[in-house]
C-alpha positions as CSV (number, residue, x, y, z in Angstrom):
1,M,-20.3,6.1,4.0
2,T,-19.0,9.0,3.3
3,Y,-16.5,11.3,6.2
4,H,-15.1,14.5,5.6
5,A,-11.7,15.4,6.8
6,K,-10.3,19.3,7.8
7,V,-6.3,20.4,6.9
8,I,-5.3,22.7,9.7
9,A,-2.0,24.4,10.0
10,G,0.8,22.9,8.7
11,G,-1.0,20.7,6.2
12,K,-2.1,18.9,8.4
13,I,-5.2,16.7,7.3
14,V,-7.4,15.3,10.7
15,I,-8.8,11.9,9.6
16,P,-12.8,10.8,11.6
17,A,-11.9,9.0,14.7
18,D,-14.1,6.5,13.0
19,L,-12.3,5.9,10.0
20,R,-8.7,5.8,12.2
21,R,-10.1,2.9,14.4
22,E,-11.7,0.8,11.8
23,F,-8.2,1.0,10.0
24,G,-5.9,0.8,13.1
25,I,-4.9,4.2,12.4
26,K,-2.4,4.8,15.1
27,D,-0.4,8.1,16.0
28,G,3.2,8.2,13.7
29,D,1.4,5.4,12.2
30,M,2.9,6.0,8.3
31,L,0.0,6.4,5.3
32,I,1.2,6.5,1.7
33,L,-0.7,8.9,-0.4
34,E,-1.0,8.2,-3.8
35,R,-2.7,10.3,-7.2
36,D,-5.7,7.7,-9.1
37,A,-5.8,7.5,-12.7
38,E,-8.7,10.4,-12.1
39,G,-6.5,12.8,-10.8
40,G,-7.8,11.9,-7.0
41,L,-5.9,11.2,-3.6
42,S,-5.9,7.8,-2.1
43,I,-5.3,7.6,0.9
44,M,-3.6,4.2,2.5
45,T,-1.8,2.3,5.2
46,F,1.3,1.0,5.2
47,E,-0.2,-2.6,5.8
48,Q,-2.4,-1.9,2.7
49,S,0.0,-1.1,0.5
50,V,2.5,-4.2,1.6
51,R,-1.2,-5.8,0.7
52,D,-1.5,-4.3,-2.8
53,S,2.0,-4.7,-3.9
54,Q,1.6,-8.4,-2.6
55,R,-2.1,-9.0,-4.9
56,R,-0.5,-7.3,-7.7
57,A,2.6,-9.6,-7.6
58,R,0.1,-12.7,-7.1
59,A,-2.0,-11.4,-10.7
60,I,1.0,-11.1,-13.0
61,F,3.2,-14.2,-11.3
62,G,0.4,-16.0,-9.8
63,S,-0.5,-17.4,-6.3
64,D,2.5,-20.3,-6.5
65,Y,5.3,-17.9,-7.3
66,S,7.3,-17.3,-4.1
67,V,10.5,-15.4,-3.3
68,D,12.9,-18.7,-3.7
69,Q,11.6,-19.1,-7.4
70,F,12.4,-15.6,-8.3
71,L,16.0,-15.5,-7.1
72,K,16.7,-19.0,-8.7
73,D,15.4,-17.5,-12.4
74,R,17.5,-14.5,-12.2
75,R,20.5,-16.4,-10.6
76,A,19.4,-18.8,-13.9
77,D,19.6,-15.4,-15.9
78,W,22.9,-14.2,-14.7
79,G,23.9,-17.3,-15.3
80,E,24.7,-18.3,-11.7
81,E,22.9,-21.5,-12.0
């Protein structure tokens, strides 16, 4: 479905209520705006950004790679183990 948003005074974007409800966006929430490869604009919630980062990390390191394993590997690189 396509939605339209209006830019009002001060560069504020009015996000349609249906989308705010669907994505759980509340007053004061932080949103991430990002240019995409085609020159477009992507808007996501902070939680969506975290999940995307986690997905990218799993693609690189695998799903069984933990923070503990990462730290162990770094310590080994630094000669601490």
